C-alpha positions as a Markdown table, in Angstrom:
| # | Residue | x | y | z |
|---|---|---|---|---|
| 1 | Met | -5.0 | 26.1 | -9.0 |
| 2 | Leu | -2.4 | 24.4 | -6.9 |
| 3 | Thr | 1.3 | 23.9 | -7.3 |
| 4 | Ile | 3.5 | 21.6 | -5.2 |
| 5 | Thr | 7.1 | 22.8 | -5.2 |
| 6 | Gly | 10.5 | 21.6 | -4.0 |
| 7 | Ala | 9.9 | 17.9 | -3.8 |
| 8 | Thr | 12.9 | 15.6 | -3.7 |
| 9 | His | 11.0 | 12.9 | -5.5 |
| 10 | Ile | 7.6 | 12.9 | -7.3 |
| 11 | Val | 6.2 | 9.5 | -8.0 |
| 12 | Ile | 4.3 | 9.9 | -11.2 |
| 13 | Asp | 3.4 | 6.2 | -11.3 |
| 14 | Glu | 4.9 | 2.8 | -10.4 |
| 15 | Ser | 7.8 | 3.2 | -12.9 |
| 16 | Thr | 8.2 | 7.0 | -13.4 |
| 17 | Glu | 9.6 | 9.6 | -11.1 |
| 18 | Thr | 10.7 | 13.2 | -11.3 |
| 19 | Thr | 11.6 | 16.0 | -9.0 |
| 20 | Gly | 10.7 | 19.6 | -8.3 |
| 21 | Thr | 7.2 | 20.8 | -9.1 |
| 22 | Ile | 3.8 | 19.4 | -10.0 |
| 23 | Ser | 0.7 | 21.4 | -10.7 |
| 24 | Ser | -3.1 | 21.0 | -10.9 |
| 25 | Ala | -6.0 | 23.1 | -12.2 |
| 26 | Asp | -9.7 | 22.3 | -12.1 |
| 27 | Gly | -9.0 | 19.2 | -10.1 |
| 28 | Val | -6.6 | 17.5 | -12.6 |
| 29 | Ile | -2.8 | 17.4 | -13.1 |
| 30 | Val | -1.6 | 19.8 | -15.7 |
| 31 | Asp | 1.8 | 20.3 | -17.5 |
| 32 | Arg | 2.6 | 23.7 | -16.3 |
| 33 | Leu | 1.0 | 26.3 | -14.1 |
| 34 | His | 2.1 | 29.4 | -12.3 |
| 35 | Gly | 0.1 | 31.3 | -9.7 |
| 36 | Gly | -2.6 | 30.0 | -7.4 |
| 37 | Asp | -1.9 | 28.3 | -4.1 |
| 38 | Thr | 1.4 | 26.7 | -3.3 |
| 39 | Leu | 2.5 | 23.9 | -1.0 |
| 40 | Asp | 6.1 | 23.6 | -0.1 |
| 41 | Ala | 7.4 | 20.1 | -0.4 |
| 42 | Thr | 11.0 | 20.7 | 0.4 |
| 43 | Gly | 12.5 | 17.5 | 1.9 |
| 44 | Cys | 9.4 | 15.5 | 0.8 |
| 45 | Val | 8.3 | 12.7 | -1.5 |
| 46 | Val | 5.1 | 13.3 | -3.4 |
| 47 | Thr | 3.0 | 10.3 | -4.4 |
| 48 | Pro | -0.5 | 9.8 | -5.9 |
| 49 | Gly | -3.2 | 9.5 | -3.3 |
| 50 | Leu | -3.5 | 6.0 | -1.9 |
| 51 | Ile | -6.6 | 4.0 | -2.7 |
| 52 | Asn | -8.0 | 1.6 | 0.0 |
| 53 | Ala | -9.6 | -0.9 | -2.2 |
| 54 | His | -11.5 | -2.8 | 0.5 |
| 55 | His | -12.8 | -1.4 | 3.7 |
| 56 | His | -15.9 | -1.8 | 5.9 |
| 57 | Leu | -16.3 | 1.7 | 7.3 |
| 58 | Leu | -19.0 | 0.7 | 9.8 |
| 59 | Gln | -16.5 | -1.4 | 11.6 |
| 60 | Ser | -14.5 | 1.7 | 12.6 |
| 61 | Ala | -16.9 | 1.8 | 15.5 |
| 62 | Phe | -16.2 | -1.8 | 16.5 |
| 63 | Arg | -12.5 | -2.2 | 17.0 |
| 64 | Thr | -10.7 | -4.5 | 19.5 |
| 65 | Leu | -13.9 | -6.0 | 20.7 |
| 66 | Pro | -13.5 | -9.0 | 23.1 |
| 67 | Gly | -13.7 | -12.3 | 21.3 |
| 68 | Thr | -12.8 | -10.8 | 17.9 |
| 69 | Arg | -9.0 | -11.0 | 17.8 |
| 70 | Gly | -7.2 | -14.0 | 16.4 |
| 71 | Val | -10.3 | -16.2 | 16.2 |
| 72 | Ala | -11.7 | -18.4 | 13.5 |
| 73 | Met | -14.1 | -16.5 | 11.2 |
| 74 | Ala | -16.9 | -18.8 | 12.2 |
| 75 | Glu | -16.6 | -17.3 | 15.7 |
| 76 | Trp | -15.8 | -13.8 | 14.6 |
| 77 | Leu | -18.9 | -13.3 | 12.4 |
| 78 | Pro | -21.5 | -13.9 | 15.2 |
| 79 | Thr | -19.6 | -11.9 | 17.7 |
| 80 | Met | -19.5 | -8.9 | 15.3 |
| 81 | Ala | -23.2 | -9.4 | 14.5 |
| 82 | Ala | -24.1 | -9.3 | 18.2 |
| 83 | Ala | -22.1 | -6.0 | 18.6 |
| 84 | Tyr | -24.0 | -4.5 | 15.6 |
| 85 | Ala | -27.3 | -5.6 | 17.2 |
| 86 | Arg | -26.4 | -4.0 | 20.6 |
| 87 | Ala | -25.4 | -0.7 | 19.0 |
| 88 | Gly | -28.4 | -0.6 | 16.6 |
| 89 | Val | -27.1 | 0.2 | 13.1 |
| 90 | Asp | -28.8 | 3.2 | 11.7 |
| 91 | Ala | -28.0 | 6.3 | 9.6 |
| 92 | Glu | -26.6 | 8.2 | 12.6 |
| 93 | Leu | -24.1 | 5.4 | 13.5 |
| 94 | Ala | -23.2 | 5.0 | 9.8 |
| 95 | His | -22.4 | 8.7 | 9.5 |
| 96 | Ala | -20.3 | 8.8 | 12.7 |
| 97 | Ala | -18.4 | 5.6 | 11.8 |
| 98 | Ala | -17.8 | 6.6 | 8.2 |
| 99 | Ser | -16.6 | 10.1 | 9.3 |
| 100 | Val | -14.0 | 8.5 | 11.5 |
| 101 | Gly | -13.0 | 5.9 | 8.9 |
| 102 | Val | -12.6 | 8.4 | 6.0 |
| 103 | Ala | -10.8 | 10.9 | 8.3 |
| 104 | Glu | -8.4 | 8.2 | 9.5 |
| 105 | Gly | -7.7 | 7.3 | 5.8 |
| 106 | Leu | -7.0 | 10.8 | 4.8 |
| 107 | Leu | -4.7 | 11.4 | 7.7 |
| 108 | Ser | -2.7 | 8.3 | 6.6 |
| 109 | Gly | -2.7 | 9.2 | 2.9 |
| 110 | Val | -5.9 | 7.4 | 1.6 |
| 111 | Thr | -7.7 | 9.7 | -0.8 |
| 112 | Thr | -10.2 | 7.1 | -2.1 |
| 113 | Val | -11.8 | 4.3 | 0.0 |
| 114 | Ala | -14.0 | 1.5 | -1.2 |
| 115 | Asp | -16.6 | 0.8 | 1.5 |
| 116 | His | -18.2 | -2.7 | 1.2 |
| 117 | His | -21.2 | -2.1 | 3.4 |
| 118 | Leu | -22.7 | -5.5 | 4.5 |
| 119 | Thr | -24.8 | -4.7 | 7.6 |
| 120 | Trp | -28.4 | -3.9 | 6.8 |
| 121 | Pro | -30.6 | -4.7 | 9.9 |
| 122 | Ser | -34.1 | -6.0 | 9.2 |
| 123 | Gly | -36.4 | -3.0 | 8.8 |
| 124 | Ala | -33.6 | -0.5 | 8.6 |
| 125 | Asp | -33.8 | 2.5 | 6.2 |
| 126 | Thr | -31.1 | 1.3 | 3.8 |
| 127 | Leu | -31.2 | 4.5 | 1.7 |
| 128 | Ala | -30.7 | 6.6 | 4.8 |
| 129 | Ile | -27.7 | 4.5 | 5.9 |
| 130 | Ala | -26.2 | 4.7 | 2.4 |
| 131 | Thr | -26.8 | 8.4 | 2.2 |
| 132 | Ala | -25.3 | 9.1 | 5.6 |
| 133 | Thr | -22.1 | 7.2 | 4.6 |
| 134 | Thr | -21.7 | 9.1 | 1.4 |
| 135 | Glu | -22.4 | 12.4 | 3.0 |
| 136 | Ala | -19.8 | 11.8 | 5.7 |
| 137 | Ala | -17.1 | 11.1 | 3.1 |
| 138 | Arg | -18.0 | 14.2 | 1.0 |
| 139 | Ala | -18.0 | 16.5 | 4.0 |
| 140 | Ile | -14.5 | 15.5 | 5.0 |
| 141 | Gly | -13.2 | 15.6 | 1.5 |
| 142 | Gly | -12.4 | 12.0 | 0.5 |
| 143 | Arg | -13.5 | 10.0 | -2.5 |
| 144 | Leu | -15.8 | 7.1 | -1.7 |
| 145 | Ala | -16.7 | 4.0 | -3.7 |
| 146 | Phe | -19.8 | 2.8 | -1.8 |
| 147 | Val | -20.6 | -0.9 | -2.3 |
| 148 | Arg | -24.2 | -2.0 | -1.6 |
| 149 | Gly | -23.3 | -5.3 | -0.2 |
| 150 | Ser | -25.4 | -8.2 | 1.1 |
| 151 | Ala | -24.8 | -10.7 | 3.9 |
| 152 | Arg | -27.7 | -13.2 | 4.1 |
| 153 | Asp | -30.1 | -10.4 | 3.0 |
| 154 | Asp | -33.2 | -11.4 | 1.1 |
| 155 | Pro | -32.1 | -11.4 | -2.5 |
| 156 | Gln | -35.1 | -9.5 | -3.9 |
| 157 | Glu | -34.8 | -6.9 | -1.1 |
| 158 | Ala | -31.1 | -6.5 | -1.6 |
| 159 | Ala | -31.5 | -5.9 | -5.4 |
| 160 | Ala | -34.4 | -3.4 | -4.8 |
| 161 | Ser | -32.4 | -1.5 | -2.2 |
| 162 | Ala | -29.4 | -1.3 | -4.6 |
| 163 | Gly | -31.7 | 0.1 | -7.3 |
| 164 | Ala | -33.2 | 2.7 | -4.9 |
| 165 | Ile | -29.7 | 3.8 | -3.7 |
| 166 | Ile | -28.5 | 4.3 | -7.3 |
| 167 | Ala | -31.7 | 6.2 | -8.2 |
| 168 | Ala | -31.3 | 8.5 | -5.2 |
| 169 | Leu | -27.6 | 9.1 | -5.1 |
| 170 | Leu | -26.7 | 9.1 | -8.7 |
| 171 | Pro | -29.9 | 9.8 | -10.6 |
| 172 | Gly | -29.6 | 9.4 | -14.4 |
| 173 | Val | -25.9 | 8.4 | -14.1 |
| 174 | Val | -24.7 | 5.4 | -16.1 |
| 175 | Gly | -21.4 | 4.0 | -15.1 |
| 176 | Gly | -21.7 | 4.5 | -11.3 |
| 177 | Val | -19.5 | 7.5 | -10.9 |
| 178 | Ser | -20.7 | 11.0 | -10.1 |
| 179 | Asp | -19.8 | 13.9 | -12.4 |
| 180 | Asp | -17.2 | 15.2 | -10.0 |
| 181 | Gly | -15.7 | 11.7 | -9.4 |
| 182 | Met | -16.2 | 12.0 | -5.6 |
| 183 | Leu | -18.8 | 9.2 | -5.4 |
| 184 | Gln | -18.9 | 5.8 | -7.0 |
| 185 | Leu | -21.5 | 3.1 | -6.5 |
| 186 | Ala | -21.0 | -0.7 | -6.9 |
| 187 | Val | -22.7 | -3.9 | -5.7 |
| 188 | Gly | -21.5 | -7.1 | -4.1 |
| 189 | Pro | -22.5 | -9.9 | -1.9 |
| 190 | Ala | -20.2 | -10.8 | 1.1 |
| 191 | Gly | -19.4 | -14.1 | -0.5 |
| 192 | Val | -20.7 | -17.6 | -1.4 |
| 193 | His | -20.4 | -18.4 | 2.3 |
| 194 | Ser | -23.3 | -16.1 | 3.1 |
| 195 | Asp | -25.3 | -15.3 | 0.0 |
| 196 | Ser | -27.2 | -17.5 | -2.5 |
| 197 | Arg | -26.9 | -17.8 | -6.2 |
| 198 | Glu | -30.1 | -15.7 | -6.5 |
| 199 | Thr | -28.4 | -12.8 | -4.7 |
| 200 | Phe | -25.4 | -12.9 | -6.9 |
| 201 | Glu | -27.5 | -13.1 | -10.0 |
| 202 | Leu | -29.9 | -10.3 | -9.0 |
| 203 | Leu | -27.1 | -7.9 | -8.0 |
| 204 | Ala | -25.4 | -8.8 | -11.3 |
| 205 | Glu | -28.5 | -7.6 | -13.1 |
| 206 | Val | -28.5 | -4.3 | -11.2 |
| 207 | Ala | -24.8 | -3.9 | -12.1 |
| 208 | Ala | -25.4 | -4.6 | -15.8 |
| 209 | Lys | -28.3 | -2.2 | -15.9 |
| 210 | His | -26.4 | 0.7 | -14.5 |
| 211 | Arg | -22.9 | -0.4 | -15.6 |
| 212 | Leu | -21.6 | -0.7 | -12.1 |
| 213 | Arg | -18.5 | -2.6 | -10.9 |
| 214 | Arg | -19.1 | -5.8 | -9.0 |
| 215 | Arg | -17.1 | -6.8 | -5.8 |
| 216 | Thr | -17.2 | -9.7 | -3.5 |
| 217 | Gln | -14.9 | -11.6 | -1.1 |
| 218 | Ala | -13.6 | -15.1 | -1.9 |
| 219 | Asn | -11.4 | -17.9 | -0.5 |
| 220 | Glu | -10.8 | -16.8 | 3.0 |
| 221 | Gln | -10.9 | -19.5 | 5.7 |
| 222 | Val | -14.7 | -19.7 | 6.3 |
| 223 | Asp | -15.6 | -19.1 | 2.6 |
| 224 | Val | -13.8 | -22.3 | 1.5 |
| 225 | Val | -15.1 | -24.4 | 4.4 |
| 226 | Ile | -18.7 | -23.4 | 4.0 |
| 227 | Ala | -18.7 | -23.7 | 0.2 |
| 228 | Leu | -17.4 | -27.3 | 0.4 |
| 229 | Glu | -19.9 | -28.2 | 3.2 |
| 230 | Lys | -22.9 | -26.6 | 1.5 |
| 231 | Tyr | -22.2 | -27.2 | -2.2 |
| 232 | Gly | -19.4 | -29.7 | -2.3 |
| 233 | Arg | -17.5 | -27.2 | -4.4 |
| 234 | Arg | -14.9 | -24.5 | -3.9 |
| 235 | Pro | -15.8 | -20.7 | -4.1 |
| 236 | Val | -14.1 | -20.1 | -7.4 |
| 237 | Asp | -16.1 | -22.9 | -9.0 |
| 238 | Leu | -19.4 | -21.4 | -7.7 |
| 239 | Leu | -18.4 | -17.8 | -8.7 |
| 240 | Glu | -17.7 | -19.1 | -12.2 |
| 241 | Asp | -21.1 | -20.9 | -12.5 |
| 242 | Trp | -22.9 | -17.9 | -11.0 |
| 243 | Gly | -21.4 | -15.4 | -13.6 |
| 244 | Trp | -19.0 | -13.7 | -11.2 |
| 245 | Leu | -15.7 | -14.4 | -12.9 |
| 246 | Ala | -15.5 | -11.4 | -15.4 |
| 247 | Pro | -13.5 | -8.3 | -16.0 |
| 248 | Asp | -15.9 | -6.1 | -14.0 |
| 249 | Val | -15.4 | -8.1 | -10.9 |
| 250 | Thr | -12.9 | -7.6 | -8.1 |
| 251 | Leu | -12.3 | -10.4 | -5.6 |
| 252 | Ala | -11.0 | -9.5 | -2.1 |
| 253 | His | -8.8 | -11.8 | 0.0 |
| 254 | Leu | -8.1 | -14.9 | -2.2 |
| 255 | Cys | -6.0 | -16.5 | 0.6 |
| 256 | Asp | -6.6 | -20.1 | -0.3 |
| 257 | Val | -6.3 | -20.4 | -4.1 |
| 258 | Thr | -4.8 | -23.2 | -6.1 |
| 259 | Asp | -2.5 | -22.8 | -9.2 |
| 260 | Asp | -5.4 | -23.9 | -11.4 |
| 261 | Glu | -7.8 | -21.4 | -9.8 |
| 262 | Ile | -5.2 | -18.6 | -10.3 |
| 263 | Ala | -5.0 | -19.5 | -14.0 |
| 264 | Arg | -8.8 | -19.4 | -14.3 |
| 265 | Leu | -9.1 | -16.1 | -12.5 |
| 266 | Ala | -6.5 | -14.6 | -14.7 |
| 267 | Ser | -8.2 | -15.9 | -17.8 |
| 268 | Ala | -11.5 | -14.4 | -16.7 |
| 269 | Gly | -9.8 | -10.9 | -16.3 |
| 270 | Ile | -10.8 | -10.3 | -12.7 |
| 271 | Thr | -8.9 | -7.9 | -10.5 |
| 272 | Ala | -8.0 | -8.8 | -6.9 |
| 273 | Thr | -7.6 | -7.0 | -3.6 |
| 274 | His | -5.0 | -8.1 | -1.0 |
| 275 | Ala | -5.9 | -7.4 | 2.7 |
| 276 | Pro | -2.9 | -8.7 | 4.8 |
| 277 | Gly | -3.6 | -6.5 | 7.8 |
| 278 | Cys | -6.9 | -8.4 | 8.2 |
| 279 | Asp | -6.1 | -11.9 | 7.1 |
| 280 | Leu | -2.6 | -12.4 | 8.5 |
| 281 | Pro | -3.1 | -11.4 | 12.2 |
| 282 | Met | -6.5 | -13.1 | 12.3 |
| 283 | Gly | -5.0 | -16.4 | 10.9 |
| 284 | Trp | -7.3 | -16.4 | 7.9 |
| 285 | Gly | -4.5 | -16.9 | 5.4 |
| 286 | Ile | -2.2 | -15.0 | 3.2 |
| 287 | Ala | -2.9 | -14.3 | -0.5 |
| 288 | Pro | -0.1 | -15.5 | -2.8 |
| 289 | Val | 0.3 | -12.1 | -4.3 |
| 290 | Ala | 3.4 | -12.7 | -6.3 |
| 291 | Lys | 1.7 | -15.7 | -8.0 |
| 292 | Leu | -1.4 | -13.7 | -8.8 |
| 293 | Arg | 0.6 | -10.9 | -10.3 |
| 294 | Ala | 2.8 | -13.3 | -12.3 |
| 295 | Ala | -0.4 | -14.8 | -13.8 |
| 296 | Gly | -1.4 | -11.3 | -15.0 |
| 297 | Ile | -3.9 | -10.5 | -12.3 |
| 298 | Val | -3.9 | -6.8 | -11.3 |
| 299 | Val | -3.8 | -6.7 | -7.5 |
| 300 | Gly | -4.8 | -3.8 | -5.3 |
| 301 | Leu | -4.6 | -3.3 | -1.6 |
| 302 | Gly | -7.2 | -2.8 | 1.2 |
| 303 | Thr | -7.2 | -2.8 | 4.9 |
| 304 | Ser | -10.6 | -4.5 | 5.4 |
| 305 | Gly | -12.6 | -3.2 | 8.4 |
| 306 | Gly | -11.9 | -2.3 | 12.0 |
| 307 | Gly | -13.4 | -5.5 | 13.3 |
| 308 | Ser | -10.5 | -7.5 | 11.9 |
| 309 | Asn | -7.8 | -4.9 | 11.2 |
| 310 | Asp | -8.0 | -2.2 | 13.9 |
| 311 | Ala | -6.2 | 0.4 | 11.8 |
| 312 | Gly | -7.2 | 2.0 | 8.5 |
| 313 | His | -3.5 | 2.7 | 7.7 |
| 314 | Leu | -3.1 | 1.5 | 4.1 |
| 315 | Leu | 0.6 | 2.3 | 3.9 |
| 316 | Ala | 1.3 | 0.2 | 7.0 |
| 317 | Asp | -0.5 | -2.7 | 5.4 |
| 318 | Ala | 1.5 | -2.2 | 2.3 |
| 319 | Arg | 4.6 | -2.6 | 4.4 |
| 320 | Leu | 3.2 | -5.8 | 5.8 |
| 321 | Ala | 2.3 | -7.0 | 2.4 |
| 322 | Met | 5.9 | -6.5 | 1.3 |
| 323 | Gln | 7.3 | -8.2 | 4.3 |
| 324 | Val | 5.1 | -11.4 | 4.1 |
| 325 | Ala | 5.2 | -11.8 | 0.3 |
| 326 | Pro | 8.3 | -14.1 | 0.4 |
| 327 | Leu | 6.4 | -16.5 | 2.7 |
| 328 | Val | 3.8 | -17.3 | 0.0 |
| 329 | Gly | 5.7 | -17.1 | -3.3 |
| 330 | Ala | 8.3 | -14.5 | -3.8 |
| 331 | Ala | 9.5 | -11.0 | -2.6 |
| 332 | Ile | 7.8 | -8.0 | -4.2 |
| 333 | Pro | 9.8 | -4.8 | -4.5 |
| 334 | Ala | 8.7 | -1.8 | -2.5 |
| 335 | Arg | 7.7 | 0.2 | -5.6 |
| 336 | Asp | 5.6 | -2.6 | -6.9 |
| 337 | Val | 3.7 | -2.8 | -3.6 |
| 338 | Leu | 3.3 | 0.9 | -3.5 |
| 339 | Gly | 1.9 | 0.6 | -7.0 |
| 340 | Met | -0.7 | -1.8 | -5.6 |
| 341 | Thr | -2.0 | 0.9 | -3.3 |
| 342 | Met | -2.3 | 3.3 | -6.3 |
| 343 | Ala | -2.9 | 2.0 | -9.8 |
| 344 | Gly | -3.6 | -1.5 | -8.7 |
| 345 | Ser | -6.4 | -0.5 | -6.5 |
| 346 | Ala | -7.7 | 2.0 | -9.1 |
| 347 | Ala | -7.9 | -0.8 | -11.7 |
| 348 | Gly | -10.3 | -2.7 | -9.4 |
| 349 | Leu | -12.6 | 0.3 | -9.3 |
| 350 | Gly | -12.3 | 0.9 | -13.1 |
| 351 | Arg | -10.9 | 4.4 | -12.4 |
| 352 | Ala | -8.2 | 5.1 | -15.0 |
| 353 | Glu | -7.9 | 8.7 | -13.7 |
| 354 | Leu | -6.8 | 7.6 | -10.2 |
| 355 | Gly | -3.6 | 6.1 | -8.9 |
| 356 | His | -1.1 | 8.1 | -10.9 |
| 357 | Leu | 0.0 | 11.7 | -11.5 |
| 358 | Arg | 0.3 | 11.8 | -15.3 |
| 359 | Thr | -1.1 | 14.8 | -17.1 |
| 360 | Gly | -4.9 | 14.7 | -17.0 |
| 361 | Ala | -5.0 | 12.5 | -13.9 |
| 362 | Ala | -7.2 | 13.4 | -10.9 |
| 363 | Ala | -5.2 | 15.7 | -8.7 |
| 364 | Asp | -5.1 | 13.4 | -5.7 |
| 365 | Leu | -1.7 | 13.3 | -4.0 |
| 366 | Cys | 0.2 | 13.0 | -0.8 |
| 367 | Val | 3.2 | 14.9 | 0.4 |
| 368 | Trp | 5.4 | 12.8 | 2.7 |
| 369 | Asp | 8.2 | 14.5 | 4.8 |
| 370 | Val | 11.3 | 12.3 | 4.6 |
| 371 | Ser | 13.7 | 14.7 | 6.3 |
| 372 | Gly | 13.3 | 13.4 | 9.9 |
| 373 | Val | 15.3 | 10.8 | 11.9 |
| 374 | Ala | 13.0 | 7.9 | 10.7 |
| 375 | Asp | 14.5 | 8.4 | 7.2 |
| 376 | Ala | 18.0 | 9.1 | 8.2 |
| 377 | Gly | 20.4 | 6.9 | 6.3 |
| 378 | Val | 17.7 | 5.8 | 3.8 |
| 379 | Ala | 19.3 | 5.4 | 0.4 |
| 380 | Asp | 16.0 | 5.3 | -1.5 |
| 381 | Pro | 13.4 | 7.6 | -0.1 |
| 382 | Val | 10.6 | 6.1 | -2.2 |
| 383 | Ala | 11.3 | 2.6 | -1.0 |
| 384 | Gly | 11.8 | 4.1 | 2.4 |
| 385 | Leu | 8.1 | 5.1 | 2.5 |
| 386 | Leu | 7.4 | 1.4 | 3.1 |
| 387 | Trp | 10.5 | 0.1 | 4.8 |
| 388 | Ala | 11.0 | 2.9 | 7.3 |
| 389 | Ser | 8.6 | 4.4 | 9.8 |
| 390 | Pro | 5.6 | 2.0 | 9.9 |
| 391 | Gly | 3.2 | 4.6 | 11.3 |
| 392 | Arg | 4.2 | 7.2 | 8.7 |
| 393 | Arg | 1.6 | 10.0 | 8.0 |
| 394 | Pro | 1.6 | 12.5 | 5.2 |
| 395 | Arg | 2.3 | 16.1 | 5.9 |
| 396 | His | -0.3 | 17.3 | 3.3 |
| 397 | Val | -3.0 | 15.5 | 1.3 |
| 398 | Val | -4.8 | 16.8 | -1.7 |
| 399 | Val | -8.0 | 15.4 | -3.3 |
| 400 | Ala | -9.3 | 16.8 | -6.6 |
| 401 | Gly | -6.9 | 19.7 | -6.3 |
| 402 | Arg | -8.2 | 20.7 | -2.9 |
| 403 | Val | -6.0 | 20.5 | 0.3 |
| 404 | Val | -7.8 | 18.2 | 2.8 |
| 405 | Val | -4.9 | 17.6 | 5.2 |
| 406 | Arg | -2.5 | 20.5 | 5.8 |
| 407 | Asp | 0.5 | 20.1 | 8.2 |
| 408 | Tyr | -0.9 | 16.8 | 9.5 |
| 409 | Gln | -4.3 | 18.2 | 10.4 |
| 410 | Leu | -7.7 | 17.8 | 8.7 |
| 411 | Val | -8.9 | 20.9 | 6.9 |
| 412 | Asn | -12.7 | 20.2 | 6.7 |
| 413 | Ala | -13.3 | 18.7 | 10.1 |
| 414 | Asp | -12.2 | 18.7 | 13.8 |
| 415 | Glu | -10.6 | 15.3 | 14.5 |
| 416 | Arg | -11.5 | 15.4 | 18.2 |
| 417 | Gln | -15.1 | 16.2 | 17.4 |
| 418 | Leu | -15.5 | 13.3 | 15.1 |
| 419 | Val | -14.2 | 11.0 | 17.8 |
| 420 | Glu | -16.5 | 12.5 | 20.4 |
| 421 | Thr | -19.6 | 12.2 | 18.1 |
| 422 | Leu | -18.9 | 8.5 | 17.6 |
| 423 | Arg | -18.2 | 8.0 | 21.3 |
| 424 | Arg | -21.6 | 9.6 | 22.3 |
| 425 | Arg | -23.5 | 7.5 | 19.7 |
| 426 | Leu | -21.9 | 4.3 | 21.0 |
| 427 | Ser | -22.6 | 5.1 | 24.6 |
| 428 | Arg | -26.3 | 5.2 | 24.1 |
């Protein structure tokens, strides 16, 4: 049992707020509860836990590499691949990088992260890599949606690996989510620029068999160019032909989409993920989020990985998304963008219990102190979460009713030790 008391604002969902007290029991939000542990939220805003709908956790070990900043994706991809080869991607590195990435997320308010893992070296123990990643997230206390991705992998091997991961990590589970909700599995190729029709179709079969969500990336710079060169068609056309425009599919990026394509995506019922902290500084485009939302497409928010966005700070990227929205359509209010980090991202995972604090929701929440100088003079503290203090961190973070960040510090891990473990692994 846990009760949060004294909050100046409690954001229940994108359109509902209250004040005072919110309680949880057995990992879910309840109407009323007295007793148990208490967190003082005086001078604070409480929000649902943020959901990073698109990350590449392995890249937390490969930030600010020479030759990877502000370059065309055609240059970026081989530079990153060379860095992975030098380091040697294995279970140890996956665990160290995921530990850092999940910890960074929790310390900035991210209670659930979707990890689109695309790097599977030839001959590597794919199950060990997947297991190490999921164990790292569980040990630190964050929820993880692990996506068995593919980037030029052999289609048959990718599908077999996905099946083996599901059998080992969620045996007997249909729907891809563990009983406690802490682990979710999904599948998804990197995109039509790297994976064949066979890969898309075989991973779709795995998803259908186990009722998993499907995720891929579409319509970034290189995706459109390669699709036109290789197939004479645009990515959305190919995804439609290959059976990947459907309600169980989430498409990340969508920087270069036409009005006709937006209408087709909306009609198919897909969800989308915006990643401005990756696409904008790298020059890979800006998704027309206002147009996507106006067409009825639910849009979540993700950071993408450390190789293109060196920070895993989702709230900072929400601020960026709000700031650049007028350049590609229309302004989006702060509460709407905040909603993208919550229910918008949850919708892409098919997780109706996440992204809000209504009774029965998962007890995932953040307590943000708004009493300091960064918020002085702010008329609307909820909007101020985005507009003020770009590097804002939550004072407390709760996942499934358990405090995982208390007074700005991790509860289940030593931050410095996580950093040192990754440093030692990379130095070898």
